[in-house]
Structures are given as C-alpha cells and as structure tokens.
C-alpha positions as CSV (number, residue, x, y, z in Angstrom):
1,X,100.4,158.2,134.1
2,X,96.8,158.7,134.5
3,X,96.5,158.6,130.4
4,X,98.3,155.9,130.0
5,X,96.2,153.9,132.3
6,X,92.8,155.3,130.7
7,X,94.2,154.2,127.6
8,X,95.2,150.3,128.8
9,X,91.5,150.2,130.2
10,X,90.2,151.6,126.7
11,X,92.1,148.7,124.8
12,X,90.8,146.0,127.2
13,X,87.5,146.9,127.1
14,X,87.5,147.0,123.0
15,X,89.4,143.6,123.4
16,X,86.6,142.0,125.8
17,X,84.3,143.8,123.2
18,X,85.5,142.3,120.2
19,X,85.4,138.9,121.9
20,X,81.8,139.1,122.6
21,X,81.0,140.1,119.0
22,X,83.2,137.1,117.7
23,X,82.5,134.4,120.1
24,X,78.9,133.2,118.2
25,X,81.4,133.4,114.7
26,X,84.0,131.2,116.5
27,X,81.6,128.8,118.4
28,X,79.8,128.4,115.1
29,X,83.1,127.9,113.1
30,X,84.3,125.2,115.7
31,X,80.9,123.4,115.4
32,X,81.2,123.5,111.7
33,X,84.6,122.1,111.8
34,X,83.5,119.5,114.4
35,X,80.7,118.3,111.8
36,X,82.6,117.9,108.7
37,X,85.1,115.9,110.8
38,X,82.6,113.7,112.1
39,X,81.0,113.6,108.3
40,X,84.5,112.9,107.0
41,X,85.2,110.0,109.2
42,X,81.8,108.4,108.4
43,X,82.4,109.0,104.6
44,X,86.0,107.2,105.4
45,X,84.7,104.1,107.0
46,X,81.9,104.0,104.1
47,X,84.1,104.2,101.4
48,X,86.4,101.3,103.1
49,X,83.7,99.3,103.6
50,X,82.2,99.6,99.7
51,X,85.8,99.3,98.0
52,X,86.4,96.0,100.4
53,X,83.4,94.6,99.0
54,X,83.2,95.7,95.5
55,X,87.1,94.5,95.1
56,X,87.7,91.6,97.1
57,X,91.1,91.1,95.6
58,X,92.9,94.2,96.3
59,X,96.5,93.9,95.5
60,X,97.5,97.5,96.0
61,X,95.3,98.1,99.1
62,X,94.2,101.2,97.7
63,X,91.0,101.3,99.9
64,X,92.7,103.4,103.0
65,X,94.2,106.0,100.5
66,X,91.2,106.7,98.8
67,X,89.1,106.7,102.1
68,X,91.9,109.2,103.2
69,X,91.2,111.3,100.1
70,X,87.7,111.8,101.1
71,X,88.4,112.5,104.8
72,X,90.8,114.9,103.7
73,X,88.3,116.2,101.4
74,X,85.3,116.8,103.9
75,X,87.7,118.2,106.4
76,X,89.4,120.7,104.4
77,X,86.1,122.2,102.9
78,X,85.1,122.2,106.7
79,X,87.7,124.2,107.7
80,X,87.0,126.6,104.4
81,X,83.3,127.0,105.6
82,X,85.0,127.7,109.0
83,X,86.9,130.3,108.0
84,X,84.8,132.1,105.6
85,X,82.4,132.4,109.0
86,X,85.2,133.8,110.9
87,X,86.2,136.3,108.1
88,X,89.4,134.8,107.6
89,X,88.7,133.5,104.1
90,X,90.4,136.6,102.0
91,X,93.9,136.0,103.6
92,X,93.7,132.3,102.9
93,X,92.7,132.4,99.4
94,X,95.9,134.5,98.8
95,X,98.0,131.8,100.6
96,X,96.1,129.6,98.0
97,X,97.0,131.1,95.3
98,X,100.6,131.1,96.1
99,X,100.5,127.4,96.7
100,X,98.7,127.0,93.5
101,X,101.6,128.5,91.8
102,X,104.2,126.1,93.8
103,X,101.6,123.1,92.7
104,X,101.6,123.9,88.9
105,X,105.5,123.9,88.9
106,X,105.5,120.7,91.4
107,X,102.9,119.3,89.1
108,X,105.3,119.5,85.7
109,X,108.3,117.9,87.7
110,X,105.9,115.2,89.2
111,X,103.6,114.1,86.1
112,X,105.5,111.0,85.3
113,X,105.3,109.8,88.9
114,X,101.1,110.7,89.2
115,X,100.7,109.3,85.2
116,X,101.9,106.0,86.9
117,X,100.2,106.2,90.2
118,X,96.9,106.5,88.2
119,X,97.7,104.2,86.0
120,X,98.4,101.7,89.1
121,X,94.8,102.7,90.3
122,X,93.0,101.7,86.9
123,X,95.1,98.5,87.3
124,X,93.8,97.8,90.3
125,X,90.2,98.7,89.6
126,X,90.6,97.1,86.2
127,X,92.7,94.0,87.1
128,X,93.8,93.6,83.4
129,X,96.3,90.8,84.9
130,X,97.1,89.8,88.4
131,X,100.3,88.2,90.1
132,X,101.5,85.3,88.4
133,X,99.7,85.8,85.2
134,X,102.1,85.2,82.3
135,X,102.2,88.8,80.2
136,X,103.8,90.5,77.2
137,X,104.1,94.3,78.0
138,X,106.4,96.8,76.2
139,X,108.0,93.8,74.5
140,X,108.6,92.1,78.0
141,X,107.5,88.6,78.5
142,X,107.2,86.7,81.8
143,X,105.4,86.2,84.8
144,X,103.7,89.2,86.9
145,X,105.4,88.9,90.5
146,X,104.2,92.4,92.0
147,X,102.0,94.8,91.0
148,X,103.0,98.4,92.8
149,X,101.3,101.8,92.6
150,X,104.5,102.6,90.1
151,X,105.6,99.9,88.3
152,X,104.9,96.1,87.5
153,X,108.0,93.6,88.5
154,X,108.0,90.8,85.7
155,X,110.5,88.3,85.9
156,X,111.2,87.1,82.3
157,X,111.9,83.8,80.7
158,X,115.8,84.4,81.2
159,X,115.4,85.1,84.5
160,X,116.0,88.5,85.0
161,X,113.4,91.2,86.7
162,X,111.9,94.0,84.6
163,X,110.0,96.5,86.0
164,X,107.7,98.4,83.8
165,X,105.8,102.0,84.4
166,X,102.7,101.3,85.2
167,X,101.5,104.3,82.4
168,X,103.0,102.1,79.6
169,X,100.2,99.7,80.0
170,X,97.7,102.3,78.6
171,X,99.8,104.0,76.7
172,X,100.2,100.5,74.2
173,X,98.6,97.0,74.0
174,X,99.8,94.4,76.4
175,X,98.8,90.7,76.1
176,X,97.6,88.3,78.8
177,X,98.5,85.1,78.0
178,X,97.2,83.7,81.4
179,X,93.3,84.9,80.7
180,X,91.8,81.9,79.2
181,X,94.0,79.0,80.6
182,X,95.2,77.7,77.0
183,X,97.3,79.2,74.3
184,X,97.2,78.4,70.9
185,X,100.8,77.0,68.9
186,X,101.2,77.7,65.5
187,X,103.7,75.4,63.7
188,X,104.9,76.2,60.2
189,X,107.1,73.5,58.0
190,X,107.0,72.1,54.4
191,X,107.6,68.9,53.1
192,X,108.5,67.9,49.2
193,X,106.8,67.7,46.1
194,X,106.5,64.0,45.9
195,X,104.5,63.4,49.3
196,X,101.0,63.0,49.1
197,X,99.6,65.7,50.7
198,X,96.3,63.9,52.4
199,X,98.6,61.7,54.1
200,X,100.8,64.4,55.4
201,X,97.7,66.1,56.8
202,X,96.8,62.7,58.8
203,X,99.6,61.6,60.3
204,X,100.5,65.3,61.6
205,X,96.6,65.6,62.7
206,X,97.2,61.9,64.4
207,X,100.4,62.9,66.3
208,X,99.1,66.4,67.5
209,X,96.2,64.2,69.5
210,X,99.1,62.6,71.4
211,X,100.6,65.0,73.5
212,X,99.3,65.4,77.0
213,X,99.0,69.3,76.6
214,X,96.7,68.9,73.4
215,X,93.3,70.4,74.4
216,X,90.7,68.3,72.1
217,X,87.7,69.9,72.8
218,X,89.3,72.6,70.9
219,X,90.4,71.0,68.3
220,X,93.0,71.2,65.4
221,X,93.5,73.1,62.2
222,X,95.6,72.0,59.3
223,X,96.5,73.9,56.3
224,X,98.6,74.1,53.3
225,X,99.6,77.5,52.8
226,X,102.4,77.6,49.7
227,X,103.7,76.4,47.3
228,X,107.4,77.0,47.8
229,X,110.5,76.6,45.5
230,X,111.0,72.7,46.4
231,X,108.5,72.5,48.9
232,X,104.7,72.4,50.0
233,X,104.2,74.3,52.7
234,X,101.9,73.7,55.6
235,X,100.7,75.2,58.8
236,X,99.8,73.5,62.1
237,X,97.3,75.4,64.6
238,X,96.3,73.8,68.2
239,X,95.8,74.6,71.2
240,X,97.4,73.3,75.2
241,X,96.5,74.0,78.3
242,X,98.8,77.1,79.9
243,X,99.7,77.6,83.0
244,X,103.5,78.6,82.9
245,X,105.5,79.1,79.8
246,X,106.8,75.4,80.3
247,X,103.4,74.4,79.1
248,X,104.0,76.3,75.5
249,X,107.3,74.8,75.1
250,X,106.6,71.6,75.8
251,X,103.3,71.5,73.5
252,X,105.4,72.9,70.5
253,X,108.4,70.4,71.4
254,X,106.6,67.4,71.9
255,X,104.7,67.6,68.3
256,X,108.2,68.2,66.9
257,X,109.6,65.2,67.9
258,X,106.5,63.0,67.7
259,X,106.0,64.5,63.7
260,X,109.4,63.9,62.5
261,X,109.7,60.6,63.9
262,X,106.6,59.4,62.4
263,X,107.4,61.2,58.9
264,X,110.6,58.9,58.9
265,X,108.3,55.8,59.8
266,X,106.3,57.2,56.7
267,X,108.8,58.0,54.4
268,X,107.5,62.0,54.2
269,X,110.6,64.0,53.6
270,X,110.3,67.1,55.9
271,X,112.1,69.9,53.2
272,X,115.2,71.6,54.4
273,X,117.1,74.8,52.1
274,X,119.4,72.3,49.8
275,X,119.5,71.4,46.2
276,X,118.1,68.3,45.1
277,X,118.1,66.8,41.7
278,X,114.9,65.4,41.3
279,X,115.3,61.6,38.4
280,X,111.6,60.6,38.5
281,X,112.2,59.4,41.7
282,X,110.0,60.5,45.0
283,X,110.8,63.4,46.4
284,X,114.2,63.7,44.6
285,X,117.5,62.4,45.6
286,X,120.2,64.2,47.7
287,X,123.5,63.9,46.1
288,X,125.0,63.4,49.7
289,X,121.9,60.7,51.1
290,X,124.1,58.5,48.9
291,X,127.2,56.9,47.9
292,X,128.3,58.3,44.4
293,X,129.7,55.7,42.3
294,X,132.5,56.5,39.3
295,X,132.4,54.1,37.4
296,X,136.0,53.1,35.7
297,X,136.3,52.4,31.9
C-alpha cells in the first residue's frame, strides 16, 4: 500500500514539474495565437476597405470572402507557430500529410467548380460585362441578368434563361455589344444591270440618314462589292444607337423599308433570284410583270 502511495506521489510530482517546465512554452504559444489573431483581424478590415475603394461596383460581393481567406491564412500561421513552440508540429505534419491526399482527390473531383469560381473572381475584377449588357457567350446571345460565382445568367432573344459556366468566358472568345453604346449594321443587297449605280448609292445613303436610330457622327459606308450573275451587289454599313437588341432590329427594319419604297419611286430594281429576258429594255423585262399577248392569225 505504501509503495502504491509513493508511486502516486512521484507521478504527481513529475506532472507538476512537467507543467512548470512547459508553462512558459504554453504561455508563449497562447500569446503567439492572440497576436496572429489580432493581425488577421486587422488584415481582414484593411482588405475589405481597399477592395471597396478599388471596385465600387461589386456584383459578387466577394470582398468578405477574400478578407476571410486572409484572416484564415494569418490565424493558421499563428496556430502552426504555436504548435512548433510546444513541440507538437511533428504529429501535426503527419495529419496534414493525410489531409493532403484527401485534398488531392477532392481537387480532381471539384476542379470544374474551382475553375468556375476562379473565373467568376476574374469577371468581378476585370468586369468585361455587367448586368444589363447584351453579350454573346458560347454562341448564346442575350442580355445579362445575373453574374454569380459559378455562372452568368443570360436571357436570350427567344426568351430562355441560359446559364453559362464562367470558365467558358476565359476559354473562348465572347462579345459585349453594349461596351460602346452603339452597334454597326451591315446590309447587303443588289440591283439590276440597267440601274444607274451612282443614283443607287445616292438614294441609299439618303434613306439611311432619315432613320432616328442612325448616328450621323459615325458616317455611312457604301460599296459595290460584286458583279453577280444578274446583279450589281452592294454593301451598306452604318452605326445605330444600341441600348437593347430592339434598337438594332429597328435600325435594320427602318432602312430596309425606306430603301424598298424609295427604290420603287426612283424606278430602281432590287434584284431577286428569277430569270429575266433582256430585250434591250432597262433592267430587263420579267415575263410575269406584264400580260403576255398572243396574236392570232
């Protein structure tokens, strides 16, 4: 019985001695963790302040996420240093090695999600487009409704909502039609061989200038581009104000209607794919344009 009591007393004395020996290290480790926690909190606040000043328009609200990453980085550094002070870094390294294997497996499984998230961060930083812009991404043309971490939501012209993964934006080309607030229309057509080409050009340029969507400071380009099988083909290029796809459609529609009406008034023939017989008459005579008379003998 006495021997057992002596063993307990010896164990208690050793325990007290170990506490006294390690107490300075424990206190130093706690102080280290507190200091790094304070630094992490300060870094988090500074990060949020700098981000909000640099990017006043923040669609993804990612400043808190970035700040939290900095916070976690400093806190983790403090914990690792504290473990090193206590001499517990070796077991922790083995634990990290095991976690690293799991992390690699998870990384392969979640690589697409991570890629989309990183691309979402780039979209928020670079801002190649914003909500309300008309864009074409991966062949999908429409207005941007929402920009999230993983996808960009687009409402197409037919009315469908399309979710485009953000990684596609940086893996291929995309177009933002709203960047300049204007858009160019290229209209192609042709007139018959018998028409006066100078007169055709004058009439076409005059009609473009009459539509309200036209931007006069950008000018108009008119070129005859080809001599076809039965036509002189031309290309008409002009700029219109662009806030939505309706502006583009109206700019095309109004010019087509005006040119068609004006060409009829000026006796200019818009060529179409039918066979005509030219008997020396301007532009030829279509067999279906006039009544065919049969003379009886």
